VEXZABA-801343 format. One record per residue (C-alpha): residue number from 0; residue in one letter; x, y, z. Coordinates in Angstrom, 2 decimals. Example, Ala and Ser with C-alpha at 12.3 -4.5 7.8 and 13.67 -1.06 7.14 Angstrom:
REM VEXZABA-801343
pos|code|x|y|z
0|A|12.30|-4.50|7.80
1|S|13.67|-1.06|7.14
END
This chain:
REM VEXZABA-801343
pos|code|x|y|z
0|X|3.11|0.46|2.34
1|X|4.10|1.57|-1.16
2|X|3.19|-1.87|-2.50
3|X|-0.24|-1.64|-0.84
4|X|-0.88|1.78|-2.38
5|X|0.13|0.42|-5.79
6|X|-2.16|-2.59|-5.31
7|X|-5.09|-0.31|-4.40
8|X|-4.45|1.81|-7.51
9|X|-4.33|-1.35|-9.65
10|X|-7.59|-2.62|-8.12
11|X|-9.31|0.72|-8.78
12|X|-8.13|0.62|-12.40
13|X|-9.36|-2.98|-12.70
14|X|-12.78|-1.93|-11.38
15|X|-12.99|0.90|-13.90
16|X|-11.97|-1.49|-16.67
17|X|-14.71|-3.93|-15.68
18|X|-17.21|-1.08|-15.62
19|X|-16.15|-0.06|-19.13
20|X|-16.43|-3.66|-20.34
21|X|-19.95|-3.96|-18.93
22|X|-20.99|-0.78|-20.75
23|X|-20.06|-2.46|-24.05
24|X|-22.34|-5.42|-23.39
25|X|-26.04|-5.81|-24.12
26|X|-28.72|-4.62|-21.73
27|X|-32.08|-6.18|-21.00
28|X|-34.77|-4.12|-19.31
29|X|-38.42|-4.70|-18.51
30|X|-41.11|-2.06|-18.09
31|X|-44.72|-2.30|-17.01
32|X|-47.40|0.39|-17.02
33|X|-50.86|0.30|-15.53
34|X|-53.63|2.80|-16.16
35|X|-57.22|3.13|-14.93
36|X|-59.70|5.62|-16.20
37|X|-63.28|6.76|-15.72
38|X|-65.37|7.88|-18.62
39|X|-67.63|10.85|-18.32
40|X|-70.56|8.88|-19.69
41|X|-73.69|8.51|-17.63
42|X|-74.38|4.89|-16.84
43|X|-77.74|5.45|-15.24
44|X|-76.91|5.54|-11.56
45|X|-80.03|6.22|-9.58
46|X|-78.43|8.85|-7.36
47|X|-75.41|11.12|-7.18
48|X|-74.28|9.29|-4.10
49|X|-74.20|6.03|-6.02
50|X|-72.31|7.69|-8.86
51|X|-69.72|9.02|-6.43
52|X|-69.37|5.55|-4.96
53|X|-68.23|4.20|-8.33
54|X|-65.26|6.61|-8.57
55|X|-62.82|3.97|-7.31
56|X|-64.15|1.34|-9.71
57|X|-62.66|2.42|-13.04
58|X|-64.53|2.00|-16.25
59|X|-61.40|0.79|-18.07
60|X|-58.12|-0.81|-16.97
61|X|-55.04|-1.00|-19.20
62|X|-51.81|-2.89|-18.55
63|X|-48.77|-2.71|-20.84
64|X|-45.65|-4.87|-20.49
65|X|-42.47|-4.57|-22.53
66|X|-39.09|-6.26|-22.59
67|X|-36.27|-4.23|-24.19
68|X|-32.99|-5.74|-25.40
69|X|-30.35|-3.10|-26.18
70|X|-26.95|-3.81|-27.70
71|X|-24.45|-1.00|-28.37
72|X|-23.20|-2.16|-31.76
73|X|-21.03|0.86|-32.47
74|X|-20.82|3.05|-29.38
75|X|-17.56|4.91|-29.94
76|X|-17.68|6.71|-26.60
77|X|-18.13|3.45|-24.67
78|X|-15.36|1.80|-26.72
79|X|-13.03|4.72|-26.05
80|X|-13.78|4.62|-22.30
81|X|-13.12|0.88|-22.24
82|X|-9.81|1.22|-24.10
83|X|-8.72|4.04|-21.77
84|X|-9.62|1.93|-18.73
85|X|-7.64|-1.01|-20.15
86|X|-4.63|1.26|-20.74
87|X|-4.86|2.60|-17.17
88|X|-5.03|-0.95|-15.83
89|X|-1.93|-2.00|-17.80
90|X|-0.12|1.11|-16.57
91|X|-1.06|0.39|-12.95
92|X|0.06|-3.23|-13.29
93|X|3.42|-2.06|-14.65
94|X|3.76|0.45|-11.79
95|X|2.84|-2.25|-9.27
96|X|5.50|-4.56|-10.68
97|X|8.09|-1.76|-10.60
98|X|7.15|-0.89|-7.03
99|X|7.47|-4.50|-5.94
100|X|10.87|-4.83|-7.63
101|X|12.08|-1.53|-6.11
102|X|10.96|-2.51|-2.62
103|X|12.51|-5.97|-2.98
104|X|15.77|-4.42|-4.19
105|X|15.79|-1.92|-1.31
106|X|15.16|-4.68|1.22
107|X|17.94|-6.84|-0.25
108|X|20.37|-3.92|-0.24
109|X|19.42|-2.92|3.31
110|X|19.83|-6.48|4.61
111|X|23.20|-6.80|2.85
112|X|24.35|-3.50|4.38
113|X|23.18|-4.66|7.81
114|X|25.10|-7.93|7.50
115|X|28.19|-5.97|6.51
116|X|27.69|-3.58|9.44
117|X|27.36|-6.52|11.84
118|X|30.64|-7.98|10.56
119|X|32.38|-4.59|10.84
120|X|31.07|-4.22|14.40
121|X|32.35|-7.66|15.35
122|X|35.79|-6.92|13.85
123|X|35.92|-3.52|15.58
124|X|35.00|-5.16|18.91
125|X|37.82|-7.66|18.46
126|X|40.26|-4.86|17.58
127|X|39.18|-2.87|20.63
128|X|39.59|-5.89|22.93
129|X|43.05|-6.54|21.48
130|X|44.02|-2.87|21.93
131|X|42.78|-3.01|25.55
132|X|44.89|-6.11|26.26
133|X|47.96|-4.50|24.67
134|X|47.40|-1.32|26.73
135|X|46.99|-3.32|29.97
136|X|50.17|-5.24|29.20
137|X|52.05|-2.02|28.45
138|X|50.94|-0.55|31.80
139|X|52.13|-3.67|33.65
140|X|55.45|-3.53|31.82
141|X|55.80|0.18|32.66
142|X|55.47|-0.60|36.37
143|X|58.27|-3.10|35.89
144|X|60.34|-0.50|34.04
145|X|60.36|-2.45|30.77
146|X|58.57|0.18|28.65
147|X|58.52|3.95|28.81
148|X|55.64|6.30|29.53
149|X|55.68|7.35|25.88
150|X|55.00|3.78|24.75
151|X|52.13|3.49|27.23
152|X|50.67|6.78|25.94
153|X|50.97|5.47|22.37
154|X|49.11|2.27|23.37
155|X|46.48|4.41|25.11
156|X|45.93|6.39|21.90
157|X|45.62|3.13|19.96
158|X|43.01|1.93|22.48
159|X|41.07|5.22|22.18
160|X|41.12|4.98|18.37
161|X|39.98|1.34|18.50
162|X|37.15|2.31|20.85
163|X|36.17|5.19|18.56
164|X|36.13|2.81|15.58
165|X|33.94|0.41|17.56
166|X|31.47|3.18|18.52
167|X|31.37|4.32|14.89
168|X|30.57|0.79|13.70
169|X|27.82|0.53|16.35
170|X|26.28|3.72|14.97
171|X|26.56|2.35|11.43
172|X|24.86|-0.86|12.56
173|X|21.96|1.10|14.08
174|X|21.61|3.11|10.87
175|X|21.62|-0.13|8.85
176|X|18.96|-1.63|11.14
177|X|16.81|1.48|10.66
178|X|17.28|1.19|6.88
179|X|16.02|-2.41|6.98
180|X|12.94|-1.36|8.99
181|X|12.34|1.51|6.56
182|X|12.59|-0.85|3.58
183|X|10.08|-3.35|5.01
184|X|7.77|-0.59|6.26
185|X|8.13|-1.16|10.02
186|X|10.18|1.92|10.89
187|X|7.33|3.65|12.74
188|X|6.59|0.53|14.81
189|X|10.25|-0.01|15.64
190|X|11.34|3.54|16.42
191|X|8.02|5.36|16.75
192|X|7.13|7.52|19.71
193|X|5.99|5.47|22.65
194|X|7.54|2.24|21.36
195|X|9.68|1.95|24.48
196|X|12.58|0.55|22.48
END
């Protein structure tokens, strides 16, 4: 999302730069004027009605056409606007590049952290399974009178600690997954309200 915002800002700056460049170029315009007029001279109409009938037939018609070519040879304001627009465009391109690098770096870091969290979770699961087997064996040996209750309690504490470590690594894995989704911009889709996940 941040990259898209930066791209939009860059595109706006590019549009302003193009507008400034166009203002420095020549301009060609065409104009046309038409005029019709009636003179107040008497032309010898036989009646007033006939004279009134000639109102829409002008005595003279004039048409003027012109083609204007304008080139701003030394328009300091237009040059300044163009240079400012170019500077803004360069700045937005730099910001876009920085944003892309930052997002890429965050994604790489988040994925690396997730891979590490997955490995820690797998190791913690193995440690918990081993602690559970040791505890089960200690309980069987206690029923046979081979080990004391104290040793079984100690193995039980080890199993509880191993399970706590496993639950902690599961939480860390979920946090790492959320960090990956946040880095790629899909956090709202993944954990948003109504996602059902």
